[in-house]
VODRENMI-558607 format. One record per atom (N, C-alpha, C): atom name; x negated, y negated, z negated. Coordinates in steps of 0.001 Angstrom, whole numbers, plus 524288, in hexadecimal, padded with zeros to 5 digits. Each point is the difference from the previous one (the first is absolute). Example, Ala and Ser with C-alpha at 12.3 -4.5 7.8 and 13.67 -1.06 7.14 Angstrom:
 atom     X     Y     Z
    N 7CC7A 8163A 7E188
   CA 8037A 7FB5A 80000
    C 7FC7C 7FB50 80000
    N 8015E 7FBE6 802D0
   CA 7FCCC 7FB5A 7FFC4
    C 80302 7FBBE 7FD26
***
This chain:
 atom     X     Y     Z
    N 1A195 BDC58 7152A
   CA 8035C 803A9 80068
    C 805F2 7FD3C 7FDBF
    N 80009 7F9A6 800E3
   CA 80236 7FBD2 7FE2F
    C 8052B 80093 80398
    N 8046C 801FC 7FEEF
   CA 804D9 7FF7E 80153
    C 80098 80651 804A9
    N 7FF9B 803B4 7FB32
   CA 801E0 80609 7FDF9
    C 802CB 7FF7B 7FF2F
    N 803A9 80492 7FF10
   CA 8051C 800D5 7FD11
    C 804DF 7FC09 8014A
    N 800C2 8014D 8051A
   CA 801F1 7FAC3 801DC
    C 800D7 7FAD8 7FD40
    N 7F9F5 7FB73 80072
   CA 800AC 7FD12 7FD4E
    C 80264 7FBA0 80219
    N 80152 7FAAB 7FE39
   CA 801A4 7FAAE 80279
    C 7FB47 7FF28 80227
    N 80309 7FB8D 80447
   CA 7F93E 7FFA5 8027D
    C 7FCA4 7F8E6 7FBF7
    N 7FCDD 80127 8018D
   CA 7FCC5 7F9EA 7FD53
    C 80030 7FF57 7FCDD
    N 7FF81 80430 7FAF0
   CA 7FDB1 800BC 7FBD5
    C 805EF 801F1 7FC40
    N 80216 8035E 80019
   CA 8042F 80219 7FEF4
    C 7FDA5 804E0 7FD34
    N 80476 801E2 7FC68
   CA 7FF43 804A1 7FDB6
    C 800A7 804ED 80396
    N 7FAA8 80300 7FDC8
   CA 7FFA6 805F1 801FC
    C 8056F 8038D 80048
    N 802ED 80089 7FC54
   CA 8036D 8026E 7FC98
    C 803D4 7FF40 80569
    N 80226 80632 80119
   CA 80557 80154 8061D
    C 8025A 7FD40 7FE91
    N 80010 7FCBB 80304
   CA 80750 7FD34 7FFD2
    C 7FFB1 7FAA0 7FB44
    N 7FC67 7FDAC 7FF29
   CA 7FFCC 7FB89 7FC82
    C 7FDE3 7FC3D 804F2
    N 8028B 7FB1F 7FDE7
   CA 7FC4E 7FD02 8028D
    C 800AD 7FBEA 7FF45
    N 7FEA3 7FF44 7F975
   CA 7FF0F 7FBAB 7FED6
    C 7F8DF 7FF1C 7FECA
    N 7FEF4 7FAFB 7FFEE
   CA 7FC0C 7FEFD 7FFAF
    C 7FAEB 80129 7FB3F
    N 7FB61 80204 801ED
   CA 7FCAF 8022A 7FDC3
    C 7FABE 7FC4E 7FB11
    N 80235 8023F 7FA8A
   CA 7FC7D 7FCF3 7FC38
    C 7FDBC 80244 7FFCB
    N 7FDA3 804FC 800EA
   CA 7FC78 80426 7FD93
    C 7FDBA 802BB 804CC
    N 7FA16 80074 7FEAB
   CA 7FB7F 8040B 8037C
    C 7FFAD 80530 7FD8F
    N 80067 80561 802FB
   CA 7FD6F 8028A 7FF05
    C 7FD45 80390 801BE
    N 7FD7A 8005B 80022
   CA 7F87B 801A0 8029C
    C 80025 8067E 7FE47
    N 8003A 802CB 8022B
   CA 7FEC5 805BE 7FF17
    C 7FD16 80331 803C0
    N 7FF9F 80349 7FE0A
   CA 7FD5A 8069B 805AF
    C 80075 80400 7FD25
    N 800C7 802E7 804A6
   CA 7FFF2 8054D 7FE50
    C 7FB57 8027F 7FFFB
    N 7FD47 80142 7FCCA
   CA 7FA1C 80240 7FCD7
    C 80161 804D3 802A5
    N 80480 80533 80348
   CA 7FE39 802C9 80384
    C 7FCFC 7FFFE 803E4
    N 80202 7FB2F 802B2
   CA 7FEC2 80023 805A0
    C 7FD2F 7FB52 80121
    N 7FF04 7FB93 7FB79
   CA 7FD87 7FC3E 800F3
    C 7FB18 7FD90 7FC23
    N 7FC85 7FEDB 801D9
   CA 7FB76 7FC73 7FEE2
    C 80258 7FD67 7FC74
    N 7FC17 7FCB6 7FC32
   CA 80083 7FD16 7FA41
    C 7FF7B 7FBAA 804BF
    N 7FFF4 7FD7D 80457
   CA 7FF08 7FBD0 80330
    C 806EC 7FF7F 8026F
    N 801E4 803AC 80150
   CA 80374 7FFC2 8028A
    C 8053D 80189 7FBCA
    N 800FC 7F80C 7FE04
   CA 80482 8011B 7FDF5
    C 805B0 7FE2B 804F0
    N 8055C 8020F 7FDB3
   CA 8039C 7FC37 802A3
    C 803CC 7FE45 7FBDA
    N 8023E 7F88E 802A3
   CA 80328 7FFBF 7FC7A
    C 804C7 8000F 8009E
    N 80295 7FE70 7FD3D
   CA 80726 80038 7FFAF
    C 7FFC2 7FA95 7FD7E
    N 806D4 7FD54 80354
   CA 8017A 7FBDB 7FC34
    C 8048E 800E4 7FCA4
    N 8010D 7FD7E 7FCE5
   CA 80506 7FFF9 7FAD1
    C 80053 7FA8E 7FF3B
    N 8065C 801FC 80142
   CA 8032D 7FCA7 7FB6E
    C 7FF95 80139 7FA98
    N 802FA 7FAAC 7FBDD
   CA 7FF28 80211 7FBE0
    C 80368 80492 7FD5F
    N 804CB 8005B 8037E
   CA 80271 804F0 7FE68
    C 7FF8A 805FB 8015D
    N 7FAF3 800A0 802AF
   CA 7FD3D 802E6 80188
    C 7FB09 80282 7FF60
    N 7FDB5 7FA5B 7FC92
   CA 7FAC8 802B2 80027
    C 7FF33 8047F 7FE87
    N 8008F 80208 7FA7A
   CA 802E6 803A7 7FC49
    C 7FDA7 805F7 8042A
    N 805FF 80057 8018D
   CA 801C2 80357 80240
    C 7FA95 80121 80429
    N 7FF24 7FC4D 804A0
   CA 7FB1A 801C3 80297
    C 7FAAE 801F7 7FF1B
    N 7FFAC 7FBDA 7FAE3
   CA 7FBAF 80291 7FDF1
    C 7FE78 8068C 7FB4E
    N 80527 7FEBD 7FD8E
   CA 80081 805C6 7FD45
    C 7FF99 8050F 80439
    N 80468 7FE11 8051E
   CA 7FF44 804A3 8033C
    C 7F8F9 800F5 8033B
    N 7FF3B 7FD52 80121
   CA 7F844 80192 7FFC0
    C 7FE74 7FFE8 7FC6F
    N 7FDF4 7FFE1 7FBAD
   CA 8000C 801FC 7FBB2
    C 80211 803ED 7FD9C
    N 8060B 8022B 800E1
   CA 800DB 80809 801B3
    C 7FA40 8014F 802C8
    N 7FED4 7FDFA 8033A
   CA 7FD72 8057F 80202
    C 7FBD1 7FDE6 7FEBD
    N 7FD4B 7FEB7 7FD12
   CA 7FA4C 7FE55 7FF01
    C 7FE92 7FC2B 803E7
    N 8019A 7FD41 80245
   CA 7FB86 7FB4D 80244
    C 7FFFE 7FECA 7FDB2
    N 7FA99 7FBD3 8001A
   CA 7FE26 7FAB3 7FCB6
    C 80229 7FAC8 803D6
    N 8028C 7FD4F 7FBB7
   CA 802ED 7FC23 7FF55
    C 7FDCB 7FB9E 7FE70
    N 801C4 7FC25 80394
   CA 7FF4B 7FA89 7FC18
    C 802EE 7FB65 802CA
    N 80309 7FE86 7FBCA
   CA 80446 7FD0B 800A9
    C 7FE8B 7F76D 7FF2C
    N 8017F 7FF73 8042B
   CA 7FD53 7F948 7FB17
    C 804F7 7FC5C 80456
    N 7FFD4 7FBB7 7FD9A
   CA 8036D 7FC49 8024D
    C 7FF7E 7FE2B 8061E
    N 801D4 7FFCE 802D7
   CA 8025E 7FF94 804E8
    C 80103 7F9AF 802AD
    N 7FE66 7FD57 8031E
   CA 7FF0E 7FBA7 800D0
    C 800AB 7FF70 80558
    N 80379 7FF75 802DD
   CA 800E3 7FFA1 80477
    C 7FF9B 7FBE3 804F0
    N 7FD3E 7FB80 7FCF0
   CA 7FE04 7FBDF 802A5
    C 7F97F 8005C 7FF62
    N 7FE5E 8039B 7FBB5
   CA 7F9FE 80017 7FF91
    C 7FE4B 803A8 80495
    N 7FB81 7FE67 801A5
   CA 7FDA6 80425 8048F
    C 7FF70 8057E 7FDB5
    N 80066 80371 804CB
   CA 8015C 80639 7FCC4
    C 7FB6B 801E9 800A4
    N 7FE2D 80297 7FC1A
   CA 7FB9C 803A2 801A5
    C 7FE93 80346 80001
    N 7FFC1 802D2 8053A
   CA 80020 804D9 80517
    C 7FC79 805AE 7FC31
    N 7FFA3 7FCB7 7FE12
   CA 7F9A6 8045D 7FD98
    C 7FF1E 7FD4A 7F964
    N 802FF 80419 7FCF5
   CA 801B9 7FE05 7FA99
    C 7FB02 804E5 7FE88
    N 7FE8B 7FCAE 7FA1A
   CA 7FAD4 804D2 7FE7D
    C 80267 805B8 7FE28
    N 7FB4C 80508 8007D
   CA 801B3 803D9 7FE37
    C 8025F 80183 7FCBA
    N 80387 803B9 8003C
   CA 8043A 802A6 7FBA9
    C 7FD10 8030F 7FCAD
    N 7FEBE 80111 7FC81
   CA 7FE06 803EC 7FCAB
    C 80387 8064F 80067
    N 7FFA4 80165 7FBCD
   CA 802D3 80617 80143
    C 80445 8008A 7FCF0
    N 7FFF2 7FC25 7FC27
   CA 804E0 801B2 7FB31
    C 80251 7FBD1 801B2
    N 806B9 8019B 80037
   CA 80662 7FDD3 800E2
    C 7FEA8 7FB4E 7FA64
    N 7FF82 7FC3F 801E4
   CA 80177 7F9E3 7FB5A
    C 8066F 7FF3A 7FFD0
    N 80468 7FEEF 7FC7D
   CA 80404 7FC64 7FF3D
    C 7FFDA 7FA60 8009A
    N 7FC10 7FDFB 8028C
   CA 7FF10 7FBFA 80300
    C 7FC2D 7FE31 7FCAD
    N 8017B 7FE5E 7FABC
   CA 7FB25 7FC4E 7FD2C
    C 801D3 7FA39 7FE8B
    N 8053B 7FFDE 803B2
   CA 80182 7F92C 8018D
    C 80586 8008C 7FC23
    N 8026C 803DE 7FEE3
   CA 804A6 802AC 7FE0A
    C 80340 7FEE5 80449
    N 7FED6 8020D 803AB
   CA 802D6 80237 80483
    C 80128 80476 7FFA2
***
């Protein structure tokens, strides 16, 4: 789901209207409609990572935030997420 919310192309932030480069990867799922192995990914710049994480966590979606490196190969199948939303654990 990279590129949703009007994201900039090629690793841009998923926040609507933002065209900054992404530095964070936000993996999430909606447990009401997706099994644990169905994980979606948004990308975020430094300015919007907290906004996007809180947007998802407020809906009780499991969320994992990690650093994003646009030059590294993208893992299209991240590990399943737990049921409890997290604050990222890495200071995000």
